[in-house]
MARNU-168615 format. One line per field, with one value per residue (C-alpha): residue number from 0; residue in three letters; x, y, z. Coordinates in nm, 3 decimals, padded with zeros to 5 digits. Each point is the difference from the previous one (the first is absolute). Layout:
BEGIN
n [NUM/...];
res [ALA/...];
X [X/...];
Y [Y/...];
Z [Z/...];
REM end
This chain:
BEGIN
n [0/1/2/3/4/5/6/7/8/9/10/11/12/13/14/15/16/17/18/19/20/21/22/23/24/25/26/27/28/29/30/31/32/33/34/35/36/37/38/39/40/41/42/43/44/45/46/47/48/49/50/51/52/53/54/55/56/57/58/59/60/61/62/63/64/65/66/67/68/69/70/71/72/73/74/75/76/77/78/79/80/81/82/83/84/85/86/87/88/89/90/91/92/93/94/95/96/97/98/99/100/101/102/103/104/105/106/107/108/109/110/111/112/113/114/115/116/117/118/119/120/121/122/123/124/125/126/127/128/129/130/131/132/133/134/135/136/137/138/139/140/141/142/143/144/145/146/147/148/149];
res [MET/ALA/ILE/PRO/GLN/LEU/ILE/PHE/LEU/ASP/THR/ASN/VAL/TYR/LEU/ILE/GLY/ALA/ILE/GLU/PRO/GLU/SER/PRO/GLU/GLY/ILE/ILE/LEU/ARG/SER/LEU/GLY/TRP/GLN/VAL/PRO/ASN/ASN/GLN/ALA/ALA/THR/VAL/LEU/ILE/SER/GLU/GLU/LEU/ILE/ASP/GLN/ILE/ALA/ARG/VAL/ALA/LYS/ARG/LEU/LYS/ASN/LYS/ASP/LEU/SER/GLY/GLU/ILE/ILE/SER/ARG/ILE/TRP/GLN/ASN/LEU/LYS/VAL/SER/TYR/VAL/GLN/ILE/ASP/ASN/PHE/GLU/LEU/ALA/LYS/MET/GLU/ALA/LEU/GLY/VAL/ILE/PRO/ARG/GLU/ASP/VAL/GLY/VAL/TYR/LEU/THR/ALA/LYS/THR/GLY/GLN/ALA/ASP/CYS/PHE/VAL/SER/ALA/ASN/HIS/LYS/LEU/ILE/LYS/VAL/LEU/ALA/GLN/LYS/THR/GLY/GLU/PHE/GLU/SER/LEU/THR/PRO/SER/GLU/PHE/VAL/LYS/LYS/TYR/ILE/ASN];
X [00.309/-00.227/00.010/-00.323/-00.231/-00.106/00.284/00.013/00.343/00.047/00.142/00.346/00.019/-00.049/00.244/00.281/-00.049/00.024/00.312/00.176/-00.080/00.204/-00.185/-00.279/-00.245/00.163/-00.013/-00.373/-00.071/00.203/-00.188/-00.328/00.105/00.159/00.248/-00.187/-00.375/-00.060/-00.328/00.064/00.043/-00.232/-00.229/00.101/-00.263/00.023/-00.214/00.001/00.145/00.296/00.070/-00.015/00.245/00.241/-00.012/00.047/00.282/00.189/00.009/00.141/00.256/00.123/-00.217/-00.325/00.158/00.042/-00.362/-00.117/00.219/-00.129/-00.365/00.043/00.161/-00.278/-00.267/00.192/00.190/-00.178/-00.329/-00.207/-00.337/-00.114/-00.181/-00.236/00.022/-00.316/00.060/-00.241/00.194/00.326/-00.125/-00.135/00.333/00.198/-00.225/00.057/00.373/00.099/00.214/00.219/-00.197/00.245/-00.041/-00.381/-00.039/00.247/-00.152/-00.347/00.132/00.120/-00.317/-00.248/00.191/-00.003/00.379/00.150/00.324/00.112/00.370/00.169/00.341/-00.187/00.056/-00.231/-00.288/00.064/-00.013/-00.327/-00.164/00.111/-00.102/-00.311/-00.174/00.126/-00.195/00.289/00.356/00.230/00.367/00.310/00.157/00.279/-00.254/-00.205/00.308/00.109/-00.346/-00.123/00.283/00.317];
Y [-01.722/00.013/00.321/00.207/-00.062/00.363/00.250/00.371/00.124/00.376/00.200/00.007/-00.381/-00.020/00.284/-00.110/-00.366/00.075/00.216/-00.208/-00.370/-00.117/00.230/-00.136/00.162/-00.187/-00.328/00.051/00.073/-00.302/-00.228/00.120/-00.076/00.330/-00.169/-00.321/-00.033/-00.222/-00.189/-00.056/00.370/00.213/00.254/00.366/00.271/00.288/00.300/00.291/00.210/-00.237/-00.024/00.382/00.040/-00.253/00.175/00.346/-00.086/-00.232/00.276/00.240/-00.252/-00.127/00.023/-00.109/-00.328/-00.108/00.083/-00.199/-00.298/-00.011/00.030/-00.259/-00.251/00.053/-00.087/-00.277/-00.182/00.055/-00.145/00.317/00.102/00.341/00.211/00.285/00.284/00.192/00.376/00.085/-00.228/00.158/00.352/-00.110/-00.159/00.304/00.224/-00.213/00.065/-00.324/-00.115/00.245/00.131/-00.143/-00.348/-00.018/-00.159/-00.278/-00.062/-00.027/-00.242/-00.230/00.048/-00.042/-00.299/-00.154/-00.037/-00.244/00.197/00.353/00.035/00.340/00.158/00.307/-00.050/00.288/-00.148/-00.350/00.138/00.187/-00.303/-00.239/00.226/00.175/-00.255/-00.349/-00.127/-00.197/-00.090/00.291/-00.079/00.157/-00.196/-00.127/-00.118/-00.174/-00.181/-00.112/-00.122/-00.158/-00.063/-00.095];
Z [01.054/-00.306/-00.200/00.025/-00.295/-00.064/00.015/-00.065/-00.107/00.027/-00.290/00.157/00.003/-00.377/-00.072/00.232/-00.092/-00.373/00.040/00.270/-00.060/00.304/00.244/00.225/-00.245/-00.291/00.193/00.065/-00.368/-00.112/00.242/-00.151/-00.359/-00.109/-00.236/-00.074/00.067/00.302/00.039/00.371/00.075/00.207/-00.164/00.002/00.021/-00.246/-00.087/-00.241/00.284/00.046/-00.374/-00.030/00.291/-00.148/-00.339/00.149/00.240/-00.240/-00.263/00.261/00.126/-00.332/-00.313/-00.158/-00.112/00.363/00.074/-00.303/00.091/00.360/-00.099/-00.275/00.240/00.254/-00.259/-00.178/00.275/00.331/00.113/00.042/00.133/-00.123/00.258/-00.084/00.253/00.085/-00.048/00.283/00.237/-00.120/00.075/00.339/00.101/-00.117/00.212/00.310/-00.018/00.177/-00.292/-00.196/-00.300/-00.258/00.151/00.023/-00.345/00.072/00.344/-00.156/-00.264/00.279/00.208/-00.287/-00.135/00.351/00.014/00.246/00.001/-00.095/-00.091/-00.021/00.055/00.128/00.374/00.095/-00.200/00.141/00.355/-00.066/-00.160/00.271/00.288/-00.128/-00.218/00.085/-00.302/-00.144/00.081/-00.088/-00.063/-00.150/-00.288/00.232/00.258/-00.272/-00.138/00.349/00.094/-00.325/-00.247/00.191];
REM end
């Protein structure tokens, strides 16, 4: 099956994939050009919210060098589409309470960027997105690898 052309990778995919290259997350990143840019790869959607989350969490997990390396590889090696999130829409979604507050920004990145597929190791978020919105395919990294890479 052909890999979706517009993919949103959640923060955890970048972090786990960078730290554990043989994990499903690492396999996804590699297939998208993480180590060597790949012209055939799908486009990943990013936003200021996603970059901020990666920077914040990577510093907590390891150090600022990891955060810089991940962000640098995203910009240099992956085919990216930058999405601008509307602050009014963000506030409106947070108020609705359908999606956990800390995940609204990443959800809106995928929605605004018209993602074909949302990939996250956050099972709770995947379940909410799949059941409540149905706007795009929502998969865990393992499911994505099984369906599109293997």
